[in-house]
PLY file of the C-alpha trace (Angstrom):
ply
format ascii 1.0
element vertex 561
property float x
property float y
property float z
element edge 560
property int vertex1
property int vertex2
end_header
-0.14 -0.13 -0.40
3.16 2.62 0.75
6.45 2.35 -0.44
7.90 2.94 3.67
11.58 4.05 1.32
9.33 7.33 1.10
7.85 7.87 4.50
9.78 10.44 5.66
9.42 12.48 2.43
5.85 11.92 3.27
5.93 13.15 6.71
7.61 15.97 5.56
5.32 16.56 3.22
2.13 16.51 5.64
4.03 18.38 7.89
4.39 21.26 5.30
0.79 20.70 4.23
0.10 21.51 7.74
2.01 24.58 8.01
1.24 26.23 5.00
-2.24 25.60 4.02
-4.00 23.78 7.27
-3.23 26.44 9.96
-3.44 29.57 8.24
-6.98 28.25 7.37
-7.39 26.92 10.97
-6.87 30.43 12.15
-8.89 32.28 9.85
-11.83 29.79 10.42
-12.23 27.26 12.93
-13.44 23.51 12.86
-16.84 23.14 14.66
-17.17 19.96 16.25
-20.38 18.01 15.60
-22.11 15.08 17.11
-20.28 15.00 20.46
-16.83 16.27 18.56
-15.12 14.66 15.46
-16.41 10.94 16.41
-18.39 8.23 15.10
-21.63 7.56 16.29
-20.28 5.23 18.63
-18.26 7.58 20.24
-14.76 6.61 18.42
-12.33 10.08 17.49
-11.84 10.29 13.54
-8.99 12.15 12.23
-9.02 14.97 10.37
-7.42 13.12 7.50
-6.36 9.93 6.44
-3.17 9.30 4.66
-0.54 6.03 4.11
0.56 7.00 7.39
-2.28 5.42 9.02
-2.16 2.20 6.80
1.13 1.70 6.64
1.30 -1.44 8.82
-1.46 -2.91 6.36
-0.62 -5.57 4.12
-1.73 -5.17 0.89
-2.11 -8.67 -0.29
-2.79 -10.83 3.40
-5.03 -8.11 5.33
-6.86 -6.59 2.04
-6.25 -9.07 -0.57
-8.65 -9.81 -3.58
-12.56 -10.25 -3.35
-13.13 -14.33 -3.12
-9.64 -15.23 -1.55
-8.79 -15.57 1.74
-9.52 -13.30 3.79
-12.07 -12.21 1.73
-11.67 -8.10 3.39
-13.04 -7.06 -0.16
-15.86 -10.09 -0.53
-16.13 -13.56 -0.07
-17.35 -13.57 -4.87
-14.56 -12.55 -6.88
-17.44 -10.68 -9.12
-19.08 -9.16 -6.57
-22.14 -7.93 -7.67
-21.57 -8.08 -11.59
-21.99 -11.51 -11.36
-25.58 -11.19 -8.92
-27.25 -9.31 -7.08
-27.90 -9.35 -3.24
-30.92 -10.89 -2.09
-33.58 -8.32 -1.63
-35.65 -9.45 1.16
-38.28 -7.33 3.07
-38.98 -8.59 6.79
-42.58 -9.23 6.79
-45.55 -10.70 8.99
-48.76 -9.36 11.14
-51.91 -10.66 11.89
-53.48 -13.94 10.28
-51.33 -16.15 7.94
-54.18 -14.93 5.23
-52.90 -11.25 5.88
-49.13 -11.91 5.89
-49.08 -14.31 2.55
-51.13 -11.70 0.74
-48.40 -8.99 1.60
-45.70 -12.13 0.35
-47.53 -12.39 -2.67
-47.23 -8.41 -3.04
-43.58 -7.99 -2.56
-42.59 -10.70 -4.56
-44.90 -9.28 -7.52
-43.04 -6.08 -7.11
-39.73 -7.15 -7.58
-38.66 -9.11 -4.23
-36.23 -11.80 -4.28
-36.61 -13.66 -0.77
-38.66 -13.96 1.37
-38.39 -13.04 5.38
-40.74 -13.64 7.79
-41.58 -11.96 11.11
-43.86 -13.87 14.06
-45.42 -12.63 16.41
-44.77 -12.14 20.29
-47.06 -15.37 21.46
-45.39 -17.40 18.66
-41.67 -15.81 19.61
-42.38 -17.05 23.41
-43.69 -20.72 22.38
-47.25 -19.83 23.37
-50.38 -20.75 21.51
-52.39 -17.28 20.71
-55.09 -18.26 23.19
-52.75 -18.33 26.30
-53.69 -16.34 28.88
-50.10 -15.01 29.00
-50.42 -13.66 26.06
-53.65 -12.10 25.21
-53.70 -8.94 23.74
-50.73 -10.17 21.69
-51.68 -11.86 18.43
-50.34 -10.05 14.84
-48.86 -6.96 16.74
-45.26 -7.51 15.64
-45.61 -10.36 13.46
-47.42 -13.22 11.86
-49.28 -15.83 14.26
-48.52 -19.07 14.22
-49.79 -21.69 16.57
-49.65 -25.36 14.33
-48.97 -26.73 11.13
-52.47 -25.27 9.84
-51.29 -21.64 10.10
-47.70 -22.29 8.38
-50.20 -24.27 5.46
-51.85 -20.99 4.69
-48.73 -18.86 5.12
-46.99 -20.23 2.87
-49.98 -21.13 0.62
-49.23 -20.49 -3.59
-45.34 -19.38 -2.97
-42.82 -21.91 -4.17
-41.02 -22.79 -1.42
-38.72 -24.51 -3.49
-37.28 -21.38 -5.55
-37.81 -18.39 -3.52
-35.72 -19.17 -0.49
-37.14 -17.85 3.00
-35.42 -16.44 6.31
-37.43 -17.15 9.20
-36.33 -14.84 12.44
-37.33 -17.09 15.42
-35.07 -18.03 18.20
-36.38 -20.33 21.13
-39.16 -22.17 19.34
-36.98 -22.16 16.08
-37.11 -25.77 15.87
-40.72 -26.04 16.09
-41.53 -23.46 13.46
-38.54 -25.02 11.24
-40.33 -28.08 11.45
-43.80 -26.49 10.41
-41.96 -25.52 7.73
-40.46 -28.29 6.01
-44.02 -30.37 7.27
-46.12 -27.74 5.05
-43.54 -28.20 2.79
-43.90 -32.49 2.45
-47.69 -31.96 2.06
-46.69 -30.10 -1.40
-44.91 -32.57 -2.47
-41.79 -30.61 -2.16
-38.97 -32.69 -0.07
-36.77 -30.53 2.69
-33.57 -30.98 0.57
-34.97 -28.58 -1.78
-36.03 -26.27 0.97
-33.44 -23.15 0.88
-33.61 -20.72 3.72
-32.72 -19.10 7.02
-33.23 -19.68 10.38
-32.04 -17.03 12.77
-31.99 -19.64 15.77
-29.48 -17.27 17.63
-30.41 -17.47 21.63
-27.50 -16.51 22.82
-27.98 -13.04 21.32
-31.57 -12.86 23.33
-29.74 -13.23 26.57
-27.58 -10.66 25.65
-30.18 -8.16 23.99
-33.70 -8.56 22.94
-35.11 -10.93 25.82
-37.19 -13.58 23.75
-35.50 -16.63 25.51
-37.50 -19.53 27.01
-34.51 -21.90 28.51
-31.45 -22.25 30.25
-28.31 -21.26 27.95
-27.11 -24.80 28.15
-30.34 -26.57 26.85
-31.07 -23.82 23.90
-27.50 -24.23 22.79
-28.45 -28.19 22.23
-31.46 -27.07 20.40
-29.42 -24.79 18.47
-26.72 -27.73 18.02
-29.76 -29.77 17.00
-30.86 -27.66 14.15
-27.34 -27.87 12.74
-26.76 -31.52 13.09
-30.01 -31.85 11.06
-29.54 -28.88 8.44
-26.00 -30.23 7.81
-27.29 -34.09 6.93
-30.89 -33.06 5.45
-30.58 -29.86 4.08
-27.99 -28.92 2.24
-29.75 -25.55 1.02
-31.00 -24.40 4.24
-28.77 -21.92 7.21
-29.74 -23.34 9.82
-28.46 -20.61 12.07
-28.01 -16.44 11.47
-25.73 -15.39 14.33
-27.40 -11.78 14.74
-25.79 -8.38 15.43
-28.84 -6.35 14.50
-30.74 -6.80 18.05
-27.35 -6.21 19.95
-26.44 -2.99 18.11
-30.72 -2.03 18.53
-30.11 -2.40 22.42
-27.72 0.17 21.94
-24.20 -1.51 21.46
-21.35 0.17 19.50
-20.63 -1.45 16.00
-17.35 -2.70 17.65
-19.74 -4.70 20.45
-21.88 -5.52 17.71
-18.88 -7.24 15.73
-17.55 -8.40 18.62
-20.46 -10.20 20.57
-21.89 -11.23 17.62
-18.80 -13.20 16.33
-18.35 -14.31 19.77
-21.87 -16.08 19.80
-20.96 -17.75 16.22
-17.91 -19.28 17.41
-19.81 -20.98 20.41
-22.07 -22.18 18.25
-18.64 -23.83 16.28
-17.28 -24.81 19.77
-20.80 -26.47 20.55
-20.75 -28.46 17.23
-17.21 -29.50 17.61
-18.19 -30.81 20.89
-21.30 -32.62 19.65
-18.66 -34.64 16.94
-19.47 -32.76 13.83
-16.76 -31.76 11.65
-16.39 -28.29 11.19
-16.48 -28.27 7.10
-19.92 -30.20 7.55
-21.54 -27.41 8.84
-19.28 -24.00 9.41
-20.24 -23.43 5.05
-24.08 -23.16 5.97
-23.53 -20.45 8.93
-24.47 -17.22 8.25
-25.04 -13.86 9.96
-26.96 -10.78 10.56
-25.51 -7.58 11.14
-27.19 -3.86 11.69
-26.40 -1.12 9.50
-26.22 1.92 11.40
-26.27 5.97 10.32
-22.13 6.42 10.87
-21.99 5.71 6.99
-18.32 4.54 6.85
-18.05 2.95 10.00
-20.87 0.28 9.22
-18.80 -0.27 5.80
-15.69 -0.75 7.91
-17.75 -3.22 10.32
-18.50 -5.41 6.94
-15.46 -5.90 6.02
-13.56 -6.61 9.28
-16.22 -9.41 10.30
-14.99 -11.19 7.04
-11.45 -10.84 7.62
-11.66 -12.17 11.42
-14.23 -14.45 10.76
-11.74 -16.32 8.12
-9.26 -15.61 10.22
-10.84 -17.01 13.27
-11.96 -20.80 11.03
-8.91 -21.55 8.73
-5.96 -20.33 11.76
-7.79 -21.21 14.81
-10.51 -24.21 14.10
-8.58 -25.39 11.21
-11.16 -25.53 8.77
-9.72 -26.60 5.33
-13.19 -26.52 2.86
-12.39 -22.41 1.48
-16.51 -21.75 2.14
-15.85 -22.43 5.63
-13.93 -19.55 6.10
-16.83 -17.31 4.11
-18.65 -15.47 6.21
-21.91 -14.68 4.15
-24.05 -11.85 6.26
-27.91 -10.25 5.68
-28.31 -6.42 6.63
-31.58 -4.77 8.24
-31.21 -0.73 8.06
-31.29 0.23 11.34
-34.71 0.33 12.94
-33.57 2.44 16.00
-32.66 4.86 14.21
-36.31 5.71 12.64
-37.98 8.78 14.14
-41.35 9.14 14.68
-41.57 12.66 13.63
-41.57 13.85 10.56
-41.39 9.87 9.26
-40.75 10.83 5.48
-37.19 11.51 6.17
-36.71 7.93 7.42
-36.63 7.30 3.76
-33.56 9.31 3.48
-31.87 7.77 6.44
-32.97 3.99 5.26
-31.54 4.81 1.70
-28.29 5.61 3.36
-27.93 2.81 5.45
-28.93 0.37 2.87
-25.96 1.68 0.63
-23.32 1.47 3.35
-24.48 -2.05 3.02
-24.16 -2.69 -0.37
-20.70 -0.86 -0.33
-19.66 -3.48 2.72
-20.73 -6.20 0.81
-24.03 -7.93 1.97
-25.58 -10.63 0.47
-28.95 -10.15 1.54
-30.64 -7.00 2.49
-33.89 -5.59 4.37
-34.88 -1.96 4.14
-37.19 -0.56 7.07
-40.48 0.90 6.12
-40.62 4.81 6.88
-43.30 4.03 9.27
-42.01 1.66 11.46
-41.09 3.98 14.33
-45.11 4.18 14.22
-46.82 0.66 13.65
-46.12 -2.05 11.10
-45.21 -0.72 7.76
-47.97 0.45 5.24
-47.54 -0.82 1.66
-46.84 2.07 0.33
-43.73 2.03 2.42
-42.75 -1.03 1.98
-42.99 -0.12 -1.64
-40.86 2.31 -0.77
-38.37 0.76 0.99
-38.12 -1.96 -1.96
-37.55 0.79 -4.59
-34.74 1.94 -2.27
-32.76 -0.82 -2.75
-34.09 -1.67 -6.64
-32.84 2.35 -7.02
-29.05 1.43 -5.44
-28.93 -1.63 -7.88
-30.09 -0.45 -10.90
-29.10 3.36 -11.08
-26.05 4.37 -8.82
-23.50 2.51 -10.73
-22.21 0.96 -6.99
-22.15 -2.51 -8.48
-20.42 -2.03 -11.39
-16.85 -2.44 -9.06
-16.10 -4.43 -6.51
-15.48 -2.58 -2.77
-15.27 0.34 -4.54
-13.82 1.40 -1.38
-11.19 -0.50 -0.54
-7.57 1.02 -0.31
-9.49 3.67 0.75
-6.98 5.19 3.86
-9.91 6.13 5.92
-11.88 3.04 5.56
-8.66 0.71 5.81
-7.90 2.27 8.63
-11.24 2.46 10.13
-11.34 -1.90 9.01
-8.44 -2.12 10.94
-8.91 -0.22 14.11
-12.80 -2.50 14.21
-10.77 -5.52 13.71
-8.52 -4.66 16.68
-11.52 -4.06 19.00
-13.03 -6.98 17.86
-10.20 -9.11 19.05
-9.38 -6.93 22.30
-13.28 -8.04 23.19
-12.25 -11.58 22.41
-9.50 -11.60 24.47
-11.75 -9.74 27.57
-14.58 -12.37 26.96
-12.13 -15.23 27.42
-11.19 -13.87 30.63
-15.18 -13.81 31.81
-15.51 -17.70 31.39
-16.31 -17.75 27.57
-19.44 -16.60 25.94
-22.00 -18.25 27.65
-20.45 -17.35 31.23
-20.15 -13.94 30.02
-23.73 -14.02 29.67
-24.41 -15.58 32.35
-22.91 -12.98 34.60
-24.72 -10.10 33.02
-21.12 -8.80 31.92
-21.97 -8.45 28.15
-25.41 -6.55 28.62
-23.72 -4.68 31.15
-21.15 -3.74 27.97
-24.49 -2.84 25.89
-25.75 -0.71 28.51
-23.35 1.28 29.13
-22.70 2.04 25.14
-26.55 2.85 24.88
-26.14 5.08 28.10
-23.63 7.05 26.52
-25.25 7.19 23.58
-28.43 8.84 24.57
-27.04 11.04 27.48
-25.37 12.73 23.87
-28.35 13.13 23.07
-30.51 14.05 25.69
-27.80 16.88 26.44
-27.94 17.97 22.50
-24.30 16.92 21.91
-25.48 14.35 18.97
-28.10 15.77 16.83
-30.83 14.01 15.32
-32.91 15.63 12.67
-36.44 15.29 13.84
-35.65 15.14 17.82
-33.53 17.62 18.64
-32.44 19.26 15.50
-34.71 20.69 12.59
-37.79 19.75 14.54
-41.28 21.11 12.98
-44.90 20.46 14.41
-46.91 19.33 12.35
-50.11 16.42 12.03
-48.85 13.23 10.86
-50.39 13.09 7.36
-48.97 9.61 6.29
-51.44 6.30 6.55
-50.74 3.48 8.66
-51.59 -0.16 8.58
-54.94 -1.57 9.09
-55.24 -5.27 10.15
-58.29 -7.28 9.89
-60.39 -6.59 13.71
-61.85 -10.14 13.57
-58.27 -11.45 12.81
-57.72 -12.87 16.16
-61.15 -14.83 16.14
-60.24 -16.27 13.19
-57.01 -17.42 14.12
-58.14 -18.89 17.22
-61.00 -20.62 15.71
-58.81 -22.19 13.41
-56.56 -23.04 16.68
-59.06 -24.87 18.42
-60.73 -26.20 14.86
-57.14 -27.88 14.56
-57.61 -29.36 18.51
-60.70 -30.77 17.86
-59.99 -32.46 14.33
-56.67 -33.94 15.07
-55.72 -37.45 15.86
-55.36 -37.11 19.69
-53.92 -40.31 20.17
-51.02 -39.70 17.70
-50.15 -36.00 19.04
-50.32 -37.43 22.53
-48.07 -40.35 21.59
-45.57 -37.39 19.90
-45.53 -35.82 22.64
-44.48 -37.74 25.09
-41.57 -39.36 22.44
-40.18 -35.77 22.49
-40.01 -35.66 26.52
-38.11 -38.84 26.63
-35.87 -37.46 23.60
-35.32 -34.16 25.64
-35.01 -36.12 29.02
-31.70 -38.00 27.23
-29.45 -37.02 24.36
-30.75 -37.87 21.00
-31.47 -34.95 18.07
-34.80 -33.12 19.22
-35.34 -32.08 15.78
-36.55 -35.53 14.44
-39.29 -36.11 17.57
-40.27 -32.32 17.00
-40.89 -33.09 12.99
-43.49 -35.83 14.29
-45.27 -33.68 16.48
-45.85 -31.13 13.97
-46.87 -33.53 11.31
-49.74 -34.37 14.45
-50.72 -31.27 14.24
-48.96 -30.77 17.79
-49.38 -26.80 18.45
-46.33 -24.58 19.14
-47.31 -24.37 22.70
-48.01 -27.86 23.33
-44.49 -28.79 22.26
-42.63 -25.53 23.61
-44.44 -26.90 26.84
-43.15 -30.27 26.69
-39.45 -28.65 26.88
-40.44 -26.14 29.48
-41.17 -29.23 31.71
-37.87 -30.93 31.07
-35.89 -28.01 30.55
-37.18 -25.21 32.73
-36.92 -21.51 31.67
-34.38 -19.53 32.13
-34.32 -16.12 34.61
-32.44 -13.27 33.63
-29.55 -12.01 35.35
-29.70 -8.65 36.96
-27.53 -6.12 35.35
-25.74 -3.42 38.10
0 1
1 2
2 3
3 4
4 5
5 6
6 7
7 8
8 9
9 10
10 11
11 12
12 13
13 14
14 15
15 16
16 17
17 18
18 19
19 20
20 21
21 22
22 23
23 24
24 25
25 26
26 27
27 28
28 29
29 30
30 31
31 32
32 33
33 34
34 35
35 36
36 37
37 38
38 39
39 40
40 41
41 42
42 43
43 44
44 45
45 46
46 47
47 48
48 49
49 50
50 51
51 52
52 53
53 54
54 55
55 56
56 57
57 58
58 59
59 60
60 61
61 62
62 63
63 64
64 65
65 66
66 67
67 68
68 69
69 70
70 71
71 72
72 73
73 74
74 75
75 76
76 77
77 78
78 79
79 80
80 81
81 82
82 83
83 84
84 85
85 86
86 87
87 88
88 89
89 90
90 91
91 92
92 93
93 94
94 95
95 96
96 97
97 98
98 99
99 100
100 101
101 102
102 103
103 104
104 105
105 106
106 107
107 108
108 109
109 110
110 111
111 112
112 113
113 114
114 115
115 116
116 117
117 118
118 119
119 120
120 121
121 122
122 123
123 124
124 125
125 126
126 127
127 128
128 129
129 130
130 131
131 132
132 133
133 134
134 135
135 136
136 137
137 138
138 139
139 140
140 141
141 142
142 143
143 144
144 145
145 146
146 147
147 148
148 149
149 150
150 151
151 152
152 153
153 154
154 155
155 156
156 157
157 158
158 159
159 160
160 161
161 162
162 163
163 164
164 165
165 166
166 167
167 168
168 169
169 170
170 171
171 172
172 173
173 174
174 175
175 176
176 177
177 178
178 179
179 180
180 181
181 182
182 183
183 184
184 185
185 186
186 187
187 188
188 189
189 190
190 191
191 192
192 193
193 194
194 195
195 196
196 197
197 198
198 199
199 200
200 201
201 202
202 203
203 204
204 205
205 206
206 207
207 208
208 209
209 210
210 211
211 212
212 213
213 214
214 215
215 216
216 217
217 218
218 219
219 220
220 221
221 222
222 223
223 224
224 225
225 226
226 227
227 228
228 229
229 230
230 231
231 232
232 233
233 234
234 235
235 236
236 237
237 238
238 239
239 240
240 241
241 242
242 243
243 244
244 245
245 246
246 247
247 248
248 249
249 250
250 251
251 252
252 253
253 254
254 255
255 256
256 257
257 258
258 259
259 260
260 261
261 262
262 263
263 264
264 265
265 266
266 267
267 268
268 269
269 270
270 271
271 272
272 273
273 274
274 275
275 276
276 277
277 278
278 279
279 280
280 281
281 282
282 283
283 284
284 285
285 286
286 287
287 288
288 289
289 290
290 291
291 292
292 293
293 294
294 295
295 296
296 297
297 298
298 299
299 300
300 301
301 302
302 303
303 304
304 305
305 306
306 307
307 308
308 309
309 310
310 311
311 312
312 313
313 314
314 315
315 316
316 317
317 318
318 319
319 320
320 321
321 322
322 323
323 324
324 325
325 326
326 327
327 328
328 329
329 330
330 331
331 332
332 333
333 334
334 335
335 336
336 337
337 338
338 339
339 340
340 341
341 342
342 343
343 344
344 345
345 346
346 347
347 348
348 349
349 350
350 351
351 352
352 353
353 354
354 355
355 356
356 357
357 358
358 359
359 360
360 361
361 362
362 363
363 364
364 365
365 366
366 367
367 368
368 369
369 370
370 371
371 372
372 373
373 374
374 375
375 376
376 377
377 378
378 379
379 380
380 381
381 382
382 383
383 384
384 385
385 386
386 387
387 388
388 389
389 390
390 391
391 392
392 393
393 394
394 395
395 396
396 397
397 398
398 399
399 400
400 401
401 402
402 403
403 404
404 405
405 406
406 407
407 408
408 409
409 410
410 411
411 412
412 413
413 414
414 415
415 416
416 417
417 418
418 419
419 420
420 421
421 422
422 423
423 424
424 425
425 426
426 427
427 428
428 429
429 430
430 431
431 432
432 433
433 434
434 435
435 436
436 437
437 438
438 439
439 440
440 441
441 442
442 443
443 444
444 445
445 446
446 447
447 448
448 449
449 450
450 451
451 452
452 453
453 454
454 455
455 456
456 457
457 458
458 459
459 460
460 461
461 462
462 463
463 464
464 465
465 466
466 467
467 468
468 469
469 470
470 471
471 472
472 473
473 474
474 475
475 476
476 477
477 478
478 479
479 480
480 481
481 482
482 483
483 484
484 485
485 486
486 487
487 488
488 489
489 490
490 491
491 492
492 493
493 494
494 495
495 496
496 497
497 498
498 499
499 500
500 501
501 502
502 503
503 504
504 505
505 506
506 507
507 508
508 509
509 510
510 511
511 512
512 513
513 514
514 515
515 516
516 517
517 518
518 519
519 520
520 521
521 522
522 523
523 524
524 525
525 526
526 527
527 528
528 529
529 530
530 531
531 532
532 533
533 534
534 535
535 536
536 537
537 538
538 539
539 540
540 541
541 542
542 543
543 544
544 545
545 546
546 547
547 548
548 549
549 550
550 551
551 552
552 553
553 554
554 555
555 556
556 557
557 558
558 559
559 560
């Protein structure tokens, strides 16, 4: 990158620039610090100017390299987006299976290339819709799925053997995945033809999102069960999407998101190896999910560092031999936490910039938030604009014409190196805590995120960090955009279908399947097989999860002080 024989000459030229050009200008027009000084959104200081001196220690071959070659800093594909665009995968789900099915078909008709399913709170917590603990939560933040009958309707008429599906589900992931497989089977589509991704990242639930059910150890067992099952039966499926998105939404810095996400991924790798799986048997199907926040260059550096760190961990630490095991493939979603209820139309601008960062960072899949998501689930107009944002980036901006267009930038490479340094420092500190599981059990990870979140919010509250519409450029005007309205009878329709399923199914078959699941859970068998049999018998999400609750117990959160 830099001829070290000219370093002294460059230093002299730099000092000359400072003395003759910079300092006289500063005397006449001092710099005006913005947003807590000249820092990233994570609070990291940014220098006035980056030069070859800032990346003098960066090896252009071994650290940056070429796209499609280890360590993949510049991307995992040799042709970038010149060969294939990212998958445009809008997150969708609300109300009944019928309503969400209609939204899926609309999005596909508008050019979306992959599906991404949001489930409601009862489903996320492994409860049937009519359970008293989840009253009033039907369909509010996603679609309700209580039994195989709902899954059949959810994907009715959708070619699941041709369109990949991502499912944002964690503690009950094994159950929802089994329902997806069983619904496809009933249509004559074998499981080996199904492609998609199961979020299934339970460790980040303890760190950030709190949608857990069981204690840590049995929860990791369920994750490894799905990894093992996918390795044996579903070559096109990603059994885990290790998710930093929710960690960032909880207030983490970019470096914390990177470190804790990769740390969770490494914990799953270790657990699968302990099970006896070969790393090259399962590592190529692990995937990741990152946030795209407001700090444009910091986000790009995060994605580039993530690929390099993961590749080096897989090859140099875990000894993976298959180059695909070294790949970090990731989905990106624009930052929901950055959206404002005030002046919601300006969220279109935020989302476009965040999406562009994801693309310039080399994402394989992208979701763009709707402008109205700080107010409600996105309307049809909002999701159409969000999808069109991706299409404009792909078709009109020219950023897909070359690979990693910011590669070699003094600033971006220096940020990438710094992101890697901070991540590896967090790895060291996590090991001092006893590993990811122990760090979570102690509340150490949660405390790190909480401290970062508090710092950022204090900067906003004090006016040091400006947010347009919140503490800068405010306007007071009535809301003029339409908000999504769901079927007011949806809850009753869903519960009526659930009750019909309970009446019409073979009760003896259901009880036998649930008992077989209980026996397997009490032992060491892979639970994917008995769960599949239970959902084929139309056992409900709540019934299956209740069996596991009785065997595994439930997790109680550690207070963070």
